[in-house]
N, C-alpha and C positions, 0 to 999 in steps of 0.2 A: 213087797217092796210096789210103791207105786213114785209115780215122774211126777215133781215140781205141776209139772204143768196138765195134770190130768183130764185140766177140764179146756185146756186147747180149742178143743175146736166151738164147745158152748161160745166164749169164749168171742174167738172168732166172727159165730154162724151171728154173735150180732151186731161187732163193729161189721164187719160186715153187709149186715142191715141200714142199719148206722149211716154208713155212705153213701150207699145206695143209695139214701130215702135226702140226707145232707146234701152233697157232692156227685150228681150223681153222672157229672162228665167231667171224666178230667182233658188237659189239654199238655200237650212236650211237644218241647221243639228236640230235632233232633240233627246233623251235618249227616250229608249225601254216604258217605260213610258211613255210618255207625248204620243208617237202618241198612247200605245194604250188610251190613254185619249178625245184623235181626232176620231181613233173611236167613241168607245163610243158613242161619243158628232154629230159628224156626224147618226152616228146610230139611232138615238133619235131626229134625229132633218128629217128625210129621213121616220118615222114616221108619218107625218103630211100627207094624203091626200092631198091638197093640190101642198107641193112640189117636183116637179118634172120638168121636161122638159133640158137643157140643161145644171143649175148648181147638180142638184140631180144627174143627169150622171157620172159629175165627182163628184161628192164627194161617190160615188159610186166607179169609178174607182180608189180614192184617201186607201177605205180599202181596195178594193183590190191589193190593191199596197200592204201593209206596213203588207196587211196577208202574201203577197206571202212572204216579207220580211221575218215575220217570220220562215215562214217552209222552208223555204230554209234552216238556219242556224237549224232548229231540237227543235222548242219551241214547241212542238203540242199538248203546256197545251194552252196554250194564241192566238195561231189558232183556238180548240175551248170553249174559249172562246167569239174567237170575232164570230164564228161560230151561238155562238148560244144567239148571240147580236142579229142577222137578227129574231131570234125567241117571237115574240112577245108570252107575257102570258098575262093574267091576276094578275090586280095587287091582292097578295092578306097580306090582311091585319088581325091584330090578336088582 
């Protein structure tokens, strides 16, 4: 049985190549809480032992830039929350 998208990867590669050529830079705007949510989700994803390589390094870079953004504006508590998000503590069960 074939899937209707069995050439999906080929189409994806072609589109990514075109996008990189035609629109190499994408700008987005986020409010501060959305940035924090993004960092928290990336930190969670980066805890997976097989999440390594270029994508993981990019995710760490994004988190670092977001923390730098908050730090430059004097948001010490927000930066501390991000810092603590890198520390894995055992789950607390009550």
